[in-house]
C-alpha positions in Angstrom: -1.9 19.1 -20.6 -2.8 18.8 -17.0 -1.3 20.8 -14.1 -1.7 20.5 -10.4 -2.2 24.0 -9.1 -1.7 24.6 -5.4 -2.6 28.0 -4.0 -1.8 29.0 -0.4 -2.9 32.4 0.9 -0.1 34.9 1.8 -2.1 35.9 4.8 -4.7 33.5 6.1 -6.5 36.3 8.0 -7.2 38.3 4.8 -9.3 37.0 2.0 -9.7 39.0 -1.1 -13.4 40.0 -1.3 -16.2 39.0 0.9 -19.0 36.4 0.8 -20.3 37.6 -2.6 -16.9 37.3 -4.2 -16.4 33.8 -2.7 -19.8 32.6 -3.9 -19.0 34.0 -7.4 -15.7 32.1 -7.3 -17.5 28.9 -6.2 -19.9 29.3 -9.1 -16.9 29.7 -11.5 -15.2 26.6 -10.1 -18.5 24.6 -10.7 -18.6 25.9 -14.3 -14.9 25.0 -14.8 -15.5 21.5 -13.5 -18.5 21.1 -15.8 -16.7 22.4 -19.0 -13.5 20.5 -18.3 -11.2 23.4 -17.5 -10.7 21.7 -14.1 -10.6 17.9 -13.6 -10.7 18.3 -9.8 -10.9 21.0 -7.2 -10.1 20.8 -3.5 -10.0 23.3 -0.6 -7.5 23.1 2.2 -9.2 23.3 5.6 -6.3 25.6 6.8 -6.6 27.9 3.8 -5.9 27.6 0.1 -6.9 25.1 -2.6 -5.6 22.6 -5.2 -6.9 22.2 -8.7 -6.1 19.9 -11.5 -6.3 22.4 -14.4 -6.3 21.5 -18.1 -4.6 23.9 -20.5 -3.6 23.6 -24.1 -0.3 25.5 -23.8 1.6 27.8 -21.5 -0.3 30.9 -22.6 -3.6 29.2 -21.9 -2.2 28.1 -18.5 -1.1 31.6 -17.6 -4.5 33.1 -18.6 -6.4 30.5 -16.5 -4.1 30.9 -13.5 -4.5 34.7 -13.5 -8.3 34.5 -13.9 -8.5 33.1 -10.4 -9.7 36.1 -8.2 -7.5 34.7 -5.3 -4.4 34.7 -7.5 -3.1 38.0 -6.3 -3.3 37.1 -2.6 -1.8 33.6 -2.9 1.4 31.8 -3.5 0.8 29.6 -6.6 2.7 26.4 -7.3 2.2 24.7 -10.7 3.3 21.1 -11.2 2.8 19.3 -14.6 1.0 16.0 -14.0 0.1 13.0 -16.2 -2.3 10.1 -15.8 -0.6 7.7 -13.5 -1.6 4.5 -15.4 -0.6 5.9 -18.8 2.7 7.1 -17.4 3.6 3.8 -15.7 2.8 1.8 -18.8 4.9 4.2 -20.9 7.8 3.9 -18.4 7.5 0.1 -18.5 7.6 0.1 -22.3 10.7 2.3 -22.2 12.5 0.0 -19.7 11.4 -3.1 -21.7 13.0 -1.6 -24.9 16.2 -0.9 -22.9 16.3 -4.5 -21.7 15.5 -3.8 -18.1 
């Protein structure tokens, strides 16, 4: 299952931790991209980030969300997403069976 995870800081003037913590988090993001935990990772210039996170179930999702060191200082929105081409083809099949 894939989820679009959008994090926005509660207070853009306060970042949890300093340069060492941010570099450690960057290292973790690189590792998560490499091992497939994340499919994509983007930072917002104005503060915050968006990840496409892969999780096997809701427990796995919760554990991965809370492992983010910025979780406690951010508003987190989670949106289930699917591959667009697969979803469109599935929707087309559904409408074809319904005669539309």
